[in-house]
C-alpha positions, 0 to 999 in steps of 0.5 A, a space after each residue: 829681559 822684559 819678555 822674561 819678566 812678563 812671562 814670570 809675572 804671567 805664571 805667578 798670576 795664573 796660579 792666583 786666578 779664581 775660577 769664575 764659577 756660576 751661582 752662589 755658595 752656601 755661605 752667601 745664600 745664608 747671609 742673604 737669608 739672614 739679611 732678608 729675615 732682619 728686614 722682614 722682622 722690621 716690617 712685621 713690627 711696623 705692621 703691628 705698630 700700625 695696627 695698634 695705632 689704627 685701633 686707637 684712632 678708631 676708638 678716639 673717633 668713635 668716642 668723639 662722635 659719641 660725645 658730639 652726638 650726645 652733646 647735640 641731644 642735650 643742647 636740643 633739650 628744653 632749658 628746664 629739662 631734668 638732664 640739664 639740671 645742675 649736677 652730675 648725670 650719666 647716660 643710661 645706655 651707652 654703647 658697649 665699652 664706653 661711658 658717657 657722663 656730664 655735669 651741668 653748672 647753672 649761671 656759669 659763666 653768665 646769668 641765664 646760662 648753663 655750662 655742660 661738661 661732657 666726658 666719654 670714657 673707655 678702657 682699651 689697651 691699657 689705662 682708661 682714656 677719655 674725651 671731653 667737650 664743653 658747651 655753654 647753653 643760653 636761656 632763650 626768652 
Protein backbone atom coordinates (compact mmCIF):
# COMPACT_ATOMS: atom_id res chain seq x y z
CA UNK A 1 0.00 0.00 0.00
CA UNK A 2 2.85 2.32 0.60
CA UNK A 3 4.13 2.02 -2.97
CA UNK A 4 0.63 2.88 -4.25
CA UNK A 5 0.52 6.07 -2.13
CA UNK A 6 3.96 7.04 -3.35
CA UNK A 7 2.81 6.58 -6.92
CA UNK A 8 -0.24 8.83 -6.35
CA UNK A 9 1.90 11.45 -4.62
CA UNK A 10 4.35 11.33 -7.48
CA UNK A 11 1.56 11.86 -10.02
CA UNK A 12 0.11 14.81 -8.05
CA UNK A 13 3.41 16.64 -7.77
CA UNK A 14 4.31 15.92 -11.35
CA UNK A 15 1.52 18.19 -12.57
CA UNK A 16 2.53 20.96 -10.14
CA UNK A 17 6.13 21.13 -11.24
CA UNK A 18 7.13 24.38 -12.85
CA UNK A 19 9.41 24.15 -15.79
CA UNK A 20 12.90 25.44 -15.14
CA UNK A 21 12.91 28.11 -17.87
CA UNK A 22 16.07 30.04 -18.48
CA UNK A 23 16.04 33.88 -18.39
CA UNK A 24 13.72 36.51 -16.89
CA UNK A 25 10.12 37.34 -17.52
CA UNK A 26 9.07 40.79 -18.66
CA UNK A 27 7.63 41.59 -15.21
CA UNK A 28 10.89 40.64 -13.47
CA UNK A 29 12.83 42.86 -15.85
CA UNK A 30 10.41 45.77 -15.32
CA UNK A 31 10.66 45.47 -11.53
CA UNK A 32 14.46 45.35 -11.72
CA UNK A 33 14.48 48.48 -13.90
CA UNK A 34 12.18 50.29 -11.43
CA UNK A 35 14.43 49.44 -8.48
CA UNK A 36 17.52 50.53 -10.43
CA UNK A 37 15.79 53.81 -11.41
CA UNK A 38 14.95 54.65 -7.80
CA UNK A 39 18.57 54.02 -6.80
CA UNK A 40 19.91 56.19 -9.62
CA UNK A 41 17.52 59.03 -8.74
CA UNK A 42 18.76 58.92 -5.14
CA UNK A 43 22.36 59.10 -6.37
CA UNK A 44 21.51 62.03 -8.64
CA UNK A 45 19.92 64.01 -5.81
CA UNK A 46 22.93 63.33 -3.58
CA UNK A 47 25.21 64.55 -6.36
CA UNK A 48 23.27 67.84 -6.63
CA UNK A 49 23.42 68.31 -2.84
CA UNK A 50 27.18 67.69 -2.87
CA UNK A 51 27.69 70.19 -5.67
CA UNK A 52 25.72 72.86 -3.78
CA UNK A 53 27.69 72.14 -0.60
CA UNK A 54 30.98 72.42 -2.47
CA UNK A 55 29.94 75.74 -4.05
CA UNK A 56 29.03 77.14 -0.62
CA UNK A 57 32.30 75.90 0.89
CA UNK A 58 34.22 77.53 -1.95
CA UNK A 59 32.45 80.86 -1.34
CA UNK A 60 33.17 80.70 2.41
CA UNK A 61 36.82 79.86 1.78
CA UNK A 62 37.22 82.74 -0.67
CA UNK A 63 35.48 85.19 1.69
CA UNK A 64 37.63 84.07 4.62
CA UNK A 65 40.78 84.48 2.56
CA UNK A 66 39.68 87.97 1.43
CA UNK A 67 38.93 88.96 5.03
CA UNK A 68 42.27 87.68 6.33
CA UNK A 69 44.23 89.33 3.50
CA UNK A 70 42.53 92.69 3.94
CA UNK A 71 42.89 92.57 7.71
CA UNK A 72 46.62 91.87 7.35
CA UNK A 73 46.95 94.87 5.01
CA UNK A 74 45.19 97.09 7.53
CA UNK A 75 47.40 95.88 10.38
CA UNK A 76 50.51 96.61 8.30
CA UNK A 77 49.46 100.27 7.83
CA UNK A 78 50.87 103.00 10.09
CA UNK A 79 48.77 103.63 13.21
CA UNK A 80 47.71 107.08 11.96
CA UNK A 81 46.75 105.99 8.40
CA UNK A 82 43.36 107.25 7.12
CA UNK A 83 42.06 103.66 6.72
CA UNK A 84 42.59 103.23 10.47
CA UNK A 85 40.75 106.42 11.43
CA UNK A 86 37.75 105.90 13.71
CA UNK A 87 34.55 105.17 11.79
CA UNK A 88 33.24 103.00 8.97
CA UNK A 89 35.22 102.23 5.81
CA UNK A 90 34.70 100.19 2.62
CA UNK A 91 37.15 98.69 0.17
CA UNK A 92 37.16 100.64 -3.10
CA UNK A 93 37.58 97.67 -5.48
CA UNK A 94 36.61 94.34 -3.90
CA UNK A 95 36.55 91.20 -6.07
CA UNK A 96 33.33 90.61 -8.00
CA UNK A 97 30.38 89.52 -5.93
CA UNK A 98 31.99 90.45 -2.59
CA UNK A 99 31.94 93.60 -0.47
CA UNK A 100 34.53 94.41 2.17
CA UNK A 101 33.73 96.84 4.98
CA UNK A 102 35.37 97.56 8.31
CA UNK A 103 34.86 99.78 11.30
CA UNK A 104 37.58 101.18 13.53
CA UNK A 105 37.08 102.10 17.17
CA UNK A 106 39.78 104.15 18.93
CA UNK A 107 40.93 103.42 22.49
CA UNK A 108 38.99 100.19 22.70
CA UNK A 109 39.40 98.06 24.75
CA UNK A 110 42.42 99.99 26.12
CA UNK A 111 43.98 103.40 25.54
CA UNK A 112 46.33 103.57 22.56
CA UNK A 113 44.64 100.67 20.78
CA UNK A 114 42.29 100.43 17.81
CA UNK A 115 39.74 97.67 17.31
CA UNK A 116 39.13 96.71 13.68
CA UNK A 117 35.92 94.81 12.87
CA UNK A 118 36.11 93.63 9.26
CA UNK A 119 33.22 92.01 7.37
CA UNK A 120 33.19 90.39 3.94
CA UNK A 121 29.68 89.92 2.52
CA UNK A 122 28.43 88.13 -0.60
CA UNK A 123 25.14 87.07 -2.15
CA UNK A 124 24.89 83.59 -3.66
CA UNK A 125 22.12 81.00 -3.70
CA UNK A 126 19.72 82.76 -1.37
CA UNK A 127 20.23 85.29 1.43
CA UNK A 128 23.31 87.43 1.93
CA UNK A 129 26.12 85.74 3.82
CA UNK A 130 29.08 87.28 5.62
CA UNK A 131 32.33 86.51 7.40
CA UNK A 132 33.55 88.76 10.21
CA UNK A 133 36.97 89.11 11.81
CA UNK A 134 38.17 91.32 14.64
CA UNK A 135 41.65 92.51 15.48
CA UNK A 136 43.02 94.87 18.13
CA UNK A 137 45.96 96.97 16.94
CA UNK A 138 48.19 98.57 19.59
CA UNK A 139 50.10 101.81 19.15
CA UNK A 140 53.75 100.91 19.18
CA UNK A 141 55.90 103.70 20.55
